[in-house]
Steps between C-alpha positions, in 0.01 A plus 500: 500500500251778527149442369308701240270752657193652321540877485261639237225432248607542132185705422593750771844572354527773238757449222749655555487538878690469818370429849621401843405152628593298813654153469583311811543818696721666237399800290538427129455717195271329246508617136286424201643585153392356170274249671783358699552530881829562682592543867792669676596596849356843557844631578733726302847374584642849484335633818223257591220710342177337363463400138125429459419869489761582237462577131447186291628514140491175297691255728675769702398638832654824631551562870304819581772622733805532275405342167689176519347252251448128537399222254170369632570164334827430673547765767826621343604852561498691170618846602686702759489562789410135553770240431347194660200300386187468701354152557256363245234236590308222321160586361229285347151555378241225563124512451498880478703546816856631546730303727844598634767287663792665680840410362816509705751441223811712438431829335680609185687779672715761333504699181649215301173310543294776346699663219676778682830335449712358777634712788858426562573374852747691704858420401668235713741611762858519382721214601739588782852579382761239592723586789850609407768251573731765634443864616678752278779708658394858562635749252583239233357503148281201587306692770136539384360854512206567732162450328357819360168628641199437280404782261164544673654541837788727402290720264415860600170488683212652303154389394633317189765315704240396757284360221797310369552354846134400516545295182678255730165433678292243316142377539538147651232355273579669166878539542474849342642805676254741669608794286421329169175363654396862550470473882707808575293819490764740635834547665575795728837595656550750785797578726504281811443701819753291700757475225516801266740323264245224441156472350158386624336304220122465463363251249136514388411144408183327391401129490326311225205468751424623849531142630820411312660218706849610389454852640692459831795336318511771236500777764775330700710435188456860384627637834791256505612583143487878537647501851813333359605828335766675700328837474160382630406576857148348510243356257124552521268294277148642459238276343276688251195336350369797298515479208471120520760292315413360158713296253532811284756629751753232408796583278569336174785316667258344750257409224780333308613307803146376564436422138218752462480660161 
């Protein structure tokens, strides 16, 4: 087990205050609120940004990058775009000195741990249909009709239909589609040069942060979903970071799904 390391003098710490300290080679955010000390990893779990320099309000620290809030007492994520807790550490005060011991326990990940409500996991894959015991004779009443194309794929291609298609693409952490999350800034259609009867589709998309780890997957899934339409010749995804994404861009449906009221 890690040992306690002295990191500060009580008299040197304003109340309230936050500061960055080093513990066993790790950077830790140290907070003082109401005469009590708390310590967290100096890491916003949304995009790896620092916490110590954020705005401290009561027992909440806001990441200066995108405003995700964390409880300094437990490390729990309190607001979007963060959904995972950051690690909290043990703190003690002895003889006017502040000591911190690194903790490696399991974090209280996910919105259910911090009052945002639970995020439903992706639905389980459907069970495979049992094989027929005998193939139906062609032309008989028992012959099954060919499956109909999905509404999204068979719909007339326009901006609205592309947005409907993009609702099939979901953030791998939040399980909310990228349209309701507010990640789609624009959709442009133009006749394809190599196929006049088809369309070239350009999608202006943003990310919740410039270093979003799900970015490559979301881009690939967007191209795959839109390319499935019969009238699409090619798909271009352009990443746009201005204006930056904020939780205000989410639809009411996304807020309801995430339990944000």
